[in-house]
N, C-alpha and C positions, 0 to 999 in steps of 0.2 A: 504495500499500498503505501509506503515512503517513496519507492523510488519511481510509483506511478503520479505519484503528486507529484514529486523534484520535475518529472518528464515536461508535465503536463505545464505550470509553471514556468519550465525554460524554453520549450517550442511552443505555445498556444500563441497566437500575438493580442498584444493588452487589450483594444481594442474591442476580440470576438472573449476573451476572458471576461472582462466589464459584462457583457452579452450573459453569457452563459452564467457570471454569479447570481445575477438576480433571478434565473430561474430556477437554482439551485438551493439558494439560503430558505424559502420555505421550509423543502424538504430533510435538511439539515439541521434548521431549528426543530421541526416539529421532533424528530428522532433522537434529540440530545438532550430535551427539556429537561432538567430537574433542579437539584434545589443548594448545588455543589457551589455553582458561580457563578456573580451577577455580572451584567452587561450593563454598565450604567447609563449607555445611551438611549437604549430603547426597555430598560430595566428586565427585563426576562435574564431570567434563570436555568441553569443548564450542568449536568451531571458533570460534563468535561468542556474545553473548546476546542478545536480543530489545529492539530500540525502548521506550522509554516518555517518556511528558509529552503533556499537555495541549494547551498551546497551541503548544510547539517542542521534540516530542516529541526524546530523549534518545538517540544511536545503542548500538550495544552494554552494554548494563545492567540487562534484567533475564532472570532466569536460566533458558531452559526449563524444566528440572524442578521448582527449587521456586517460581517466583513471586518471588523475591527482588530489591531493589531496592541499588544501593548501600551502603544506611542497614543496613540486616537484615544484608546479610555483614557490615558496620563491626563492627557489633552483634554477633556470635555469635561473631566472633573475639574480639573482648574479651571479652567474659562467660566462651567457653572457656578463655581463658591469665590471665585477669589476676581472676577472682572464686571463691566456690564456688558459684557457684549449681546447675552439674551435679549436686556432690557432698556438700552442709551439706543438713540438714532443713530447708526454707524452707515458712510460707507464703506462697502467690503469689498478689497480684491482675493481672490482664490487663486495661485496659481494650481497647477492638476490639484484639483479635485478630488476628496479620497470620499472614496462611495456612504462609507461611514460620514460623512458630513452634509453630504450633496444636497439633499432632498430635504435634510430639515436644519440645513440654513437656509434654501429657497423657501421654506414657509417662514419661515419668519416674517411679519410683518415691522417691527422693527429695522430691518436693512435693506438697504441697497444693495443689491448682492451680486458681483459680476465674476465671472469664472476666468480664465484665461492658461493658455498650454499650447503648446504647439501642434502637438497631437493626440490629446483627449478626446475621446469625443463627447464628455462632459464640460467641452470649454466655450465659452462663448464668445470671448474672442482670440482668435489664434498667433500669436505673436512669441519674437522673441525675448527673451526675457533682458536677454544684452540690445535688446534695443526694442526698448513698449514706447506701443505709442500711447500712451498718456499722457496729460499736463501734469509739471510739477505740484507737489502738494495736492496730490488728485485725492487721496486717498488717506482714512481716520483708522482702519485697522488691514494690514496685511497679513496672506497664510503663505510660504513658501515652507513647505514641510516634504523634506526628501527630495529636493527636488537640486539641490548647489553642488550635491556631489556629482550631479550629469553633465555638470555646464565646464567645459574645458578652461572658460576663463570666467570663473567664479568672479575674479574682482571688479568687474565690470557688471555683473549679473547683480552684486550685491550696492555697486553706485548708482546702479540704477531701479533697485528698492529703495534708497534713500532719498534718491529724486522726485519718487511717483508718494511720498508718505508726507502726509501734512506734519507740520511741525505743532508737536503735542500730540501725536499719534503712535499708535504701537503695531508691533506687531510680531508674532511667533515663527523662526526660522530655524524648524528641526532638523536636524541632519544623523545619519549614521555615526557615532563616534566614539571611536577607543581611549577611553578617559587615561588607560592607560599610557597612551603615549605623547609627550612632549609636544613635540611636530606633526605638523601633516605630512604622512604621506602619499608623493605622486612620484610612477613613472611609465613614461609616453610609448617607451618603446617596448612595453607588456601589450601584445597587439592581440595572443592568443583568445577566443574567448572563456576558452575552458581553464587558461592560465588566471585573467582578469576576476572570472569568479573564485578562484580561489584566493587569491591575495587582497581583492581588495572587495570580496563579499556578494558580487553581482557584478554581473558581463558587460552592463554599461555603465558600471561607477568609473570616474578618471580618479579616486582619490578618495584617501583615508585620514576622516578630518581626527585632529590629536587638540589636546585642550588649549592652545594656540589659536581655533575657532575662533573661541568670544574676542581675542584681545583682534582679530584681523575685522570684525563688526565693528570693534570702539574706531580702529582706524580709518573704516569710512565715515565715522561720527556718529554713528548710535549712540546711544547709551544702552547697558545691556547687562542682563540680570541672571546669572544662573540659577533656575529656581530647580533646588531638590522638591518638588511636590511632594515625595513620597516620605519625603523627612516626617511630613506632619501625620502619618498614617501607623494606624499598627501595623504588626507583622501580619493579625487575621486580616484585616484591610487589603492589603497589598495582594496578598493568597484571594482572597474572595474575587476580586476586578481582575486580578491574572495581570500586575502590571511589573514592571521591572523596579525592583528596589532601587536607587542610587542611579536612575534616568534624570539628565537634567533638560531643563523646558527651556533653551533661549529666548529669553521677552526680552524685547528691544523697542526702544524710541526714540525719537527724534524729539 
């Protein structure tokens, strides 16, 4: 089963995966319903979550109902409990919108919600993150999660994010991060997809971010808060929501 799951993730085009997932979710959610784990996004309970990952799938992390991972559930809890995202009138830009959030954010009456990406079928605006078609200071909130590790010129992308965020606005720019690394690792000479997946965690990633990621955002001009939100939770809560203990939320302000 793990080999089949890995094969599907690595070979099925992302747009098709998205369409297939919409069909599979109700069946999976019904079959796995139970009381051990709670998805805070839709408040449904399950005996366990599904495995997820490319090279080394993580057990019990993918919600059968929302298809959320640890990082999605962590951010949802943070937004719900620590921000005004669900109540204030906000102009929001969401890069490569995650399925776990997309329809829920779209329905929020308080948001002027725009999605963007080069390839996602969920994008309202097809755009290159390094050359965005938006005016300066255009958005109150920007979500750019698990995008920058795909971008060769992430400095230019960060500069564009800074340009279009209004003064006083905020954003969340999550990335796969190895906190044991002091500095970010890149190597353009590695071109084999299998080797890239082995080294970078995914064949289409171009780097592994280290702890210097936050300082790079600061050099662009952002105020950065490295939020360890799991530190505010009990071990039972972390296990119930199936979160990654110690994962940091890069919360930025302009």
